[in-house]
PDB file with one MODEL, atoms N, CA, C and O in Angstrom:
MODEL        1
ATOM      1  N   MET A   1       0.834  -1.199   0.000  1.00  0.00           N
ATOM      2  CA  MET A   1       0.000   0.000   0.000  1.00  0.00           C
ATOM      3  C   MET A   1       0.868   1.248   0.000  1.00  0.00           C
ATOM      4  O   MET A   1       2.064   1.209   0.287  1.00  0.00           O
ATOM      5  N   ASP A   2       0.234   2.329  -0.325  1.00  0.00           N
ATOM      6  CA  ASP A   2       0.914   3.599  -0.508  1.00  0.00           C
ATOM      7  C   ASP A   2       1.173   4.303   0.826  1.00  0.00           C
ATOM      8  O   ASP A   2       0.260   4.455   1.637  1.00  0.00           O
ATOM      9  N   GLY A   3       2.409   4.729   1.051  1.00  0.00           N
ATOM     10  CA  GLY A   3       2.778   5.418   2.277  1.00  0.00           C
ATOM     11  C   GLY A   3       2.552   6.911   2.239  1.00  0.00           C
ATOM     12  O   GLY A   3       2.959   7.618   3.161  1.00  0.00           O
ATOM     13  N   THR A   4       1.898   7.420   1.172  1.00  0.00           N
ATOM     14  CA  THR A   4       1.682   8.867   1.063  1.00  0.00           C
ATOM     15  C   THR A   4       0.315   9.290   1.592  1.00  0.00           C
ATOM     16  O   THR A   4       0.023  10.485   1.640  1.00  0.00           O
ATOM     17  N   VAL A   5      -0.531   8.339   1.991  1.00  0.00           N
ATOM     18  CA  VAL A   5      -1.882   8.645   2.470  1.00  0.00           C
ATOM     19  C   VAL A   5      -1.968   8.342   3.962  1.00  0.00           C
ATOM     20  O   VAL A   5      -1.764   7.203   4.384  1.00  0.00           O
ATOM     21  N   ARG A   6      -2.270   9.367   4.755  1.00  0.00           N
ATOM     22  CA  ARG A   6      -2.284   9.247   6.219  1.00  0.00           C
ATOM     23  C   ARG A   6      -3.343   8.256   6.716  1.00  0.00           C
ATOM     24  O   ARG A   6      -3.127   7.578   7.720  1.00  0.00           O
ATOM     25  N   ALA A   7      -4.480   8.165   6.027  1.00  0.00           N
ATOM     26  CA  ALA A   7      -5.587   7.301   6.464  1.00  0.00           C
ATOM     27  C   ALA A   7      -5.200   5.820   6.478  1.00  0.00           C
ATOM     28  O   ALA A   7      -5.816   5.028   7.192  1.00  0.00           O
ATOM     29  N   TYR A   8      -4.186   5.441   5.697  1.00  0.00           N
ATOM     30  CA  TYR A   8      -3.764   4.040   5.628  1.00  0.00           C
ATOM     31  C   TYR A   8      -2.847   3.648   6.792  1.00  0.00           C
ATOM     32  O   TYR A   8      -2.575   2.465   6.992  1.00  0.00           O
ATOM     33  N   ILE A   9      -2.376   4.620   7.549  1.00  0.00           N
ATOM     34  CA  ILE A   9      -1.357   4.377   8.571  1.00  0.00           C
ATOM     35  C   ILE A   9      -1.942   4.653   9.947  1.00  0.00           C
ATOM     36  O   ILE A   9      -2.471   5.737  10.194  1.00  0.00           O
ATOM     37  N   LYS A  10      -1.849   3.680  10.839  1.00  0.00           N
ATOM     38  CA  LYS A  10      -2.340   3.812  12.208  1.00  0.00           C
ATOM     39  C   LYS A  10      -1.237   3.348  13.154  1.00  0.00           C
ATOM     40  O   LYS A  10      -0.374   2.568  12.749  1.00  0.00           O
ATOM     41  N   PRO A  11      -1.244   3.809  14.405  1.00  0.00           N
ATOM     42  CA  PRO A  11      -0.303   3.245  15.380  1.00  0.00           C
ATOM     43  C   PRO A  11      -0.480   1.726  15.441  1.00  0.00           C
ATOM     44  O   PRO A  11      -1.602   1.222  15.485  1.00  0.00           O
ATOM     45  N   GLY A  12       0.639   1.011  15.444  1.00  0.00           N
ATOM     46  CA  GLY A  12       0.599  -0.449  15.440  1.00  0.00           C
ATOM     47  C   GLY A  12       0.785  -1.052  14.059  1.00  0.00           C
ATOM     48  O   GLY A  12       0.952  -2.266  13.938  1.00  0.00           O
ATOM     49  N   THR A  13       0.760  -0.237  13.018  1.00  0.00           N
ATOM     50  CA  THR A  13       0.950  -0.709  11.643  1.00  0.00           C
ATOM     51  C   THR A  13       2.430  -0.978  11.389  1.00  0.00           C
ATOM     52  O   THR A  13       3.284  -0.182  11.781  1.00  0.00           O
ATOM     53  N   ARG A  14       2.738  -2.108  10.728  1.00  0.00           N
ATOM     54  CA  ARG A  14       4.124  -2.440  10.369  1.00  0.00           C
ATOM     55  C   ARG A  14       4.452  -1.766   9.041  1.00  0.00           C
ATOM     56  O   ARG A  14       3.725  -1.927   8.061  1.00  0.00           O
ATOM     57  N   VAL A  15       5.553  -1.009   9.011  1.00  0.00           N
ATOM     58  CA  VAL A  15       5.911  -0.226   7.827  1.00  0.00           C
ATOM     59  C   VAL A  15       7.408  -0.286   7.556  1.00  0.00           C
ATOM     60  O   VAL A  15       8.196  -0.699   8.406  1.00  0.00           O
ATOM     61  N   SER A  16       7.780   0.133   6.356  1.00  0.00           N
ATOM     62  CA  SER A  16       9.178   0.397   5.997  1.00  0.00           C
ATOM     63  C   SER A  16       9.303   1.897   5.810  1.00  0.00           C
ATOM     64  O   SER A  16       8.510   2.506   5.093  1.00  0.00           O
ATOM     65  N   ILE A  17      10.306   2.497   6.461  1.00  0.00           N
ATOM     66  CA  ILE A  17      10.517   3.938   6.352  1.00  0.00           C
ATOM     67  C   ILE A  17      11.919   4.207   5.832  1.00  0.00           C
ATOM     68  O   ILE A  17      12.803   3.354   5.902  1.00  0.00           O
ATOM     69  N   VAL A  18      12.100   5.415   5.308  1.00  0.00           N
ATOM     70  CA  VAL A  18      13.440   5.872   4.949  1.00  0.00           C
ATOM     71  C   VAL A  18      13.794   6.968   5.950  1.00  0.00           C
ATOM     72  O   VAL A  18      13.068   7.952   6.094  1.00  0.00           O
ATOM     73  N   LEU A  19      14.915   6.787   6.636  1.00  0.00           N
ATOM     74  CA  LEU A  19      15.397   7.776   7.595  1.00  0.00           C
ATOM     75  C   LEU A  19      15.992   8.957   6.848  1.00  0.00           C
ATOM     76  O   LEU A  19      16.401   8.818   5.695  1.00  0.00           O
ATOM     77  N   LYS A  20      16.047  10.120   7.491  1.00  0.00           N
ATOM     78  CA  LYS A  20      16.603  11.327   6.867  1.00  0.00           C
ATOM     79  C   LYS A  20      18.030  11.071   6.363  1.00  0.00           C
ATOM     80  O   LYS A  20      18.380  11.473   5.253  1.00  0.00           O
ATOM     81  N   LYS A  21      18.844  10.405   7.177  1.00  0.00           N
ATOM     82  CA  LYS A  21      20.243  10.160   6.803  1.00  0.00           C
ATOM     83  C   LYS A  21      20.365   9.156   5.651  1.00  0.00           C
ATOM     84  O   LYS A  21      21.410   9.088   5.004  1.00  0.00           O
ATOM     85  N   ASP A  22      19.311   8.378   5.387  1.00  0.00           N
ATOM     86  CA  ASP A  22      19.346   7.361   4.342  1.00  0.00           C
ATOM     87  C   ASP A  22      18.620   7.786   3.067  1.00  0.00           C
ATOM     88  O   ASP A  22      18.475   6.979   2.149  1.00  0.00           O
ATOM     89  N   GLN A  23      18.161   9.034   2.991  1.00  0.00           N
ATOM     90  CA  GLN A  23      17.400   9.460   1.816  1.00  0.00           C
ATOM     91  C   GLN A  23      18.230   9.381   0.537  1.00  0.00           C
ATOM     92  O   GLN A  23      17.680   9.126  -0.534  1.00  0.00           O
ATOM     93  N   GLY A  24      19.529   9.592   0.629  1.00  0.00           N
ATOM     94  CA  GLY A  24      20.388   9.514  -0.547  1.00  0.00           C
ATOM     95  C   GLY A  24      20.542   8.102  -1.076  1.00  0.00           C
ATOM     96  O   GLY A  24      20.630   7.891  -2.285  1.00  0.00           O
ATOM     97  N   THR A  25      20.575   7.133  -0.168  1.00  0.00           N
ATOM     98  CA  THR A  25      20.772   5.735  -0.568  1.00  0.00           C
ATOM     99  C   THR A  25      19.460   4.983  -0.735  1.00  0.00           C
ATOM    100  O   THR A  25      19.408   3.974  -1.438  1.00  0.00           O
ATOM    101  N   GLY A  26      18.392   5.471  -0.092  1.00  0.00           N
ATOM    102  CA  GLY A  26      17.105   4.781  -0.169  1.00  0.00           C
ATOM    103  C   GLY A  26      17.007   3.573   0.735  1.00  0.00           C
ATOM    104  O   GLY A  26      16.085   2.770   0.592  1.00  0.00           O
ATOM    105  N   LEU A  27      17.948   3.425   1.672  1.00  0.00           N
ATOM    106  CA  LEU A  27      17.932   2.296   2.607  1.00  0.00           C
ATOM    107  C   LEU A  27      16.679   2.351   3.472  1.00  0.00           C
ATOM    108  O   LEU A  27      16.372   3.392   4.053  1.00  0.00           O
ATOM    109  N   LEU A  28      15.953   1.236   3.563  1.00  0.00           N
ATOM    110  CA  LEU A  28      14.703   1.201   4.314  1.00  0.00           C
ATOM    111  C   LEU A  28      14.907   0.579   5.692  1.00  0.00           C
ATOM    112  O   LEU A  28      15.740  -0.310   5.871  1.00  0.00           O
ATOM    113  N   THR A  29      14.137   1.059   6.655  1.00  0.00           N
ATOM    114  CA  THR A  29      14.142   0.546   8.015  1.00  0.00           C
ATOM    115  C   THR A  29      12.728   0.076   8.326  1.00  0.00           C
ATOM    116  O   THR A  29      11.767   0.816   8.115  1.00  0.00           O
ATOM    117  N   GLU A  30      12.593  -1.165   8.834  1.00  0.00           N
ATOM    118  CA  GLU A  30      11.270  -1.697   9.164  1.00  0.00           C
ATOM    119  C   GLU A  30      10.974  -1.512  10.634  1.00  0.00           C
ATOM    120  O   GLU A  30      11.875  -1.522  11.473  1.00  0.00           O
ATOM    121  N   GLY A  31       9.683  -1.342  10.938  1.00  0.00           N
ATOM    122  CA  GLY A  31       9.277  -1.229  12.323  1.00  0.00           C
ATOM    123  C   GLY A  31       7.783  -1.041  12.440  1.00  0.00           C
ATOM    124  O   GLY A  31       7.050  -1.092  11.452  1.00  0.00           O
ATOM    125  N   VAL A  32       7.340  -0.818  13.689  1.00  0.00           N
ATOM    126  CA  VAL A  32       5.926  -0.641  13.989  1.00  0.00           C
ATOM    127  C   VAL A  32       5.696   0.820  14.375  1.00  0.00           C
ATOM    128  O   VAL A  32       6.435   1.378  15.186  1.00  0.00           O
ATOM    129  N   VAL A  33       4.673   1.431  13.793  1.00  0.00           N
ATOM    130  CA  VAL A  33       4.377   2.844  14.020  1.00  0.00           C
ATOM    131  C   VAL A  33       3.953   3.080  15.467  1.00  0.00           C
ATOM    132  O   VAL A  33       3.072   2.399  15.991  1.00  0.00           O
ATOM    133  N   LYS A  34       4.598   4.058  16.100  1.00  0.00           N
ATOM    134  CA  LYS A  34       4.205   4.503  17.436  1.00  0.00           C
ATOM    135  C   LYS A  34       3.387   5.788  17.330  1.00  0.00           C
ATOM    136  O   LYS A  34       2.306   5.885  17.911  1.00  0.00           O
ATOM    137  N   ASP A  35       3.906   6.792  16.577  1.00  0.00           N
ATOM    138  CA  ASP A  35       3.237   8.081  16.419  1.00  0.00           C
ATOM    139  C   ASP A  35       3.252   8.495  14.954  1.00  0.00           C
ATOM    140  O   ASP A  35       4.197   8.194  14.224  1.00  0.00           O
ATOM    141  N   ILE A  36       2.194   9.191  14.529  1.00  0.00           N
ATOM    142  CA  ILE A  36       2.150   9.791  13.196  1.00  0.00           C
ATOM    143  C   ILE A  36       2.472  11.270  13.365  1.00  0.00           C
ATOM    144  O   ILE A  36       1.792  11.975  14.111  1.00  0.00           O
ATOM    145  N   LEU A  37       3.506  11.740  12.675  1.00  0.00           N
ATOM    146  CA  LEU A  37       3.989  13.105  12.855  1.00  0.00           C
ATOM    147  C   LEU A  37       3.483  14.075  11.795  1.00  0.00           C
ATOM    148  O   LEU A  37       3.491  15.284  12.026  1.00  0.00           O
ATOM    149  N   THR A  38       3.045  13.581  10.642  1.00  0.00           N
ATOM    150  CA  THR A  38       2.504  14.442   9.583  1.00  0.00           C
ATOM    151  C   THR A  38       1.036  14.714   9.869  1.00  0.00           C
ATOM    152  O   THR A  38       0.263  13.785  10.103  1.00  0.00           O
ATOM    153  N   ASN A  39       0.647  15.992   9.850  1.00  0.00           N
ATOM    154  CA  ASN A  39      -0.747  16.360  10.120  1.00  0.00           C
ATOM    155  C   ASN A  39      -1.631  16.323   8.884  1.00  0.00           C
ATOM    156  O   ASN A  39      -2.830  16.066   8.992  1.00  0.00           O
ATOM    157  N   SER A  40      -1.057  16.575   7.708  1.00  0.00           N
ATOM    158  CA  SER A  40      -1.872  16.623   6.492  1.00  0.00           C
ATOM    159  C   SER A  40      -2.310  15.208   6.087  1.00  0.00           C
ATOM    160  O   SER A  40      -1.708  14.217   6.499  1.00  0.00           O
ATOM    161  N   SER A  41      -3.370  15.138   5.271  1.00  0.00           N
ATOM    162  CA  SER A  41      -3.924  13.838   4.874  1.00  0.00           C
ATOM    163  C   SER A  41      -3.064  13.113   3.848  1.00  0.00           C
ATOM    164  O   SER A  41      -3.154  11.892   3.713  1.00  0.00           O
ATOM    165  N   ARG A  42      -2.226  13.860   3.120  1.00  0.00           N
ATOM    166  CA  ARG A  42      -1.328  13.279   2.111  1.00  0.00           C
ATOM    167  C   ARG A  42       0.003  14.003   2.152  1.00  0.00           C
ATOM    168  O   ARG A  42       0.080  15.167   2.545  1.00  0.00           O
ATOM    169  N   HIS A  43       1.057  13.298   1.738  1.00  0.00           N
ATOM    170  CA  HIS A  43       2.361  13.942   1.559  1.00  0.00           C
ATOM    171  C   HIS A  43       3.070  13.208   0.428  1.00  0.00           C
ATOM    172  O   HIS A  43       3.167  11.982   0.464  1.00  0.00           O
ATOM    173  N   PRO A  44       3.567  13.929  -0.577  1.00  0.00           N
ATOM    174  CA  PRO A  44       4.140  13.267  -1.761  1.00  0.00           C
ATOM    175  C   PRO A  44       5.375  12.415  -1.481  1.00  0.00           C
ATOM    176  O   PRO A  44       5.663  11.495  -2.246  1.00  0.00           O
ATOM    177  N   HIS A  45       6.112  12.697  -0.406  1.00  0.00           N
ATOM    178  CA  HIS A  45       7.313  11.917  -0.085  1.00  0.00           C
ATOM    179  C   HIS A  45       7.060  10.852   0.968  1.00  0.00           C
ATOM    180  O   HIS A  45       7.981  10.124   1.338  1.00  0.00           O
ATOM    181  N   GLY A  46       5.835  10.748   1.457  1.00  0.00           N
ATOM    182  CA  GLY A  46       5.499   9.765   2.481  1.00  0.00           C
ATOM    183  C   GLY A  46       5.149  10.443   3.794  1.00  0.00           C
ATOM    184  O   GLY A  46       5.660  11.515   4.115  1.00  0.00           O
ATOM    185  N   ILE A  47       4.275   9.803   4.539  1.00  0.00           N
ATOM    186  CA  ILE A  47       3.844  10.312   5.843  1.00  0.00           C
ATOM    187  C   ILE A  47       4.982  10.102   6.845  1.00  0.00           C
ATOM    188  O   ILE A  47       5.557   9.016   6.912  1.00  0.00           O
ATOM    189  N   LYS A  48       5.302  11.128   7.613  1.00  0.00           N
ATOM    190  CA  LYS A  48       6.390  11.034   8.600  1.00  0.00           C
ATOM    191  C   LYS A  48       5.852  10.386   9.870  1.00  0.00           C
ATOM    192  O   LYS A  48       4.819  10.798  10.399  1.00  0.00           O
ATOM    193  N   VAL A  49       6.564   9.361  10.358  1.00  0.00           N
ATOM    194  CA  VAL A  49       6.155   8.624  11.554  1.00  0.00           C
ATOM    195  C   VAL A  49       7.340   8.410  12.487  1.00  0.00           C
ATOM    196  O   VAL A  49       8.498   8.519  12.085  1.00  0.00           O
ATOM    197  N   ARG A  50       7.021   8.103  13.742  1.00  0.00           N
ATOM    198  CA  ARG A  50       8.023   7.643  14.712  1.00  0.00           C
ATOM    199  C   ARG A  50       7.721   6.179  14.988  1.00  0.00           C
ATOM    200  O   ARG A  50       6.585   5.825  15.304  1.00  0.00           O
ATOM    201  N   LEU A  51       8.741   5.325  14.869  1.00  0.00           N
ATOM    202  CA  LEU A  51       8.574   3.908  15.139  1.00  0.00           C
ATOM    203  C   LEU A  51       8.717   3.645  16.639  1.00  0.00           C
ATOM    204  O   LEU A  51       9.186   4.505  17.385  1.00  0.00           O
ATOM    205  N   GLU A  52       8.309   2.455  17.074  1.00  0.00           N
ATOM    206  CA  GLU A  52       8.394   2.099  18.494  1.00  0.00           C
ATOM    207  C   GLU A  52       9.827   2.143  19.003  1.00  0.00           C
ATOM    208  O   GLU A  52      10.047   2.382  20.191  1.00  0.00           O
ATOM    209  N   GLY A  53      10.795   1.920  18.145  1.00  0.00           N
ATOM    210  CA  GLY A  53      12.200   1.980  18.538  1.00  0.00           C
ATOM    211  C   GLY A  53      12.748   3.396  18.610  1.00  0.00           C
ATOM    212  O   GLY A  53      13.883   3.594  19.043  1.00  0.00           O
ATOM    213  N   GLY A  54      11.952   4.396  18.190  1.00  0.00           N
ATOM    214  CA  GLY A  54      12.381   5.790  18.259  1.00  0.00           C
ATOM    215  C   GLY A  54      12.826   6.381  16.936  1.00  0.00           C
ATOM    216  O   GLY A  54      13.014   7.594  16.846  1.00  0.00           O
ATOM    217  N   ALA A  55      13.001   5.564  15.905  1.00  0.00           N
ATOM    218  CA  ALA A  55      13.434   6.057  14.596  1.00  0.00           C
ATOM    219  C   ALA A  55      12.319   6.898  13.966  1.00  0.00           C
ATOM    220  O   ALA A  55      11.139   6.565  14.080  1.00  0.00           O
ATOM    221  N   VAL A  56      12.709   7.994  13.300  1.00  0.00           N
ATOM    222  CA  VAL A  56      11.753   8.881  12.626  1.00  0.00           C
ATOM    223  C   VAL A  56      12.085   8.915  11.139  1.00  0.00           C
ATOM    224  O   VAL A  56      13.240   9.095  10.753  1.00  0.00           O
ATOM    225  N   GLY A  57      11.064   8.740  10.315  1.00  0.00           N
ATOM    226  CA  GLY A  57      11.278   8.782   8.872  1.00  0.00           C
ATOM    227  C   GLY A  57       9.950   8.788   8.132  1.00  0.00           C
ATOM    228  O   GLY A  57       8.879   8.817   8.738  1.00  0.00           O
ATOM    229  N   ARG A  58      10.046   8.762   6.808  1.00  0.00           N
ATOM    230  CA  ARG A  58       8.863   8.803   5.958  1.00  0.00           C
ATOM    231  C   ARG A  58       8.523   7.395   5.454  1.00  0.00           C
ATOM    232  O   ARG A  58       9.399   6.635   5.042  1.00  0.00           O
ATOM    233  N   VAL A  59       7.230   7.073   5.499  1.00  0.00           N
ATOM    234  CA  VAL A  59       6.759   5.740   5.123  1.00  0.00           C
ATOM    235  C   VAL A  59       6.896   5.546   3.614  1.00  0.00           C
ATOM    236  O   VAL A  59       6.393   6.349   2.829  1.00  0.00           O
ATOM    237  N   LYS A  60       7.579   4.477   3.220  1.00  0.00           N
ATOM    238  CA  LYS A  60       7.700   4.108   1.815  1.00  0.00           C
ATOM    239  C   LYS A  60       6.821   2.913   1.475  1.00  0.00           C
ATOM    240  O   LYS A  60       6.341   2.796   0.347  1.00  0.00           O
ATOM    241  N   GLN A  61       6.605   2.015   2.453  1.00  0.00           N
ATOM    242  CA  GLN A  61       5.768   0.836   2.235  1.00  0.00           C
ATOM    243  C   GLN A  61       5.007   0.508   3.494  1.00  0.00           C
ATOM    244  O   GLN A  61       5.515   0.669   4.604  1.00  0.00           O
ATOM    245  N   ILE A  62       3.774   0.042   3.316  1.00  0.00           N
ATOM    246  CA  ILE A  62       3.006  -0.484   4.430  1.00  0.00           C
ATOM    247  C   ILE A  62       3.040  -2.000   4.279  1.00  0.00           C
ATOM    248  O   ILE A  62       2.661  -2.538   3.239  1.00  0.00           O
ATOM    249  N   LEU A  63       3.493  -2.676   5.316  1.00  0.00           N
ATOM    250  CA  LEU A  63       3.713  -4.131   5.221  1.00  0.00           C
ATOM    251  C   LEU A  63       2.585  -4.961   5.770  1.00  0.00           C
ATOM    252  O   LEU A  63       2.655  -6.190   5.746  1.00  0.00           O
TER     253      LEU A  63
ENDMDL
END
């Protein structure tokens, strides 16, 4: 599913995100959403979330 639509992402959802430091390489980090940080309903680069481990990044895939 698409990570650019906020309605598809809820706390507890398993996702792949790209961290700010990994945007150049596109390296993905998997985890479970703790908080949704983007307020708008859509974002072209992905909804920004905080994972349960504390990592913050933009959702590229919903798993």
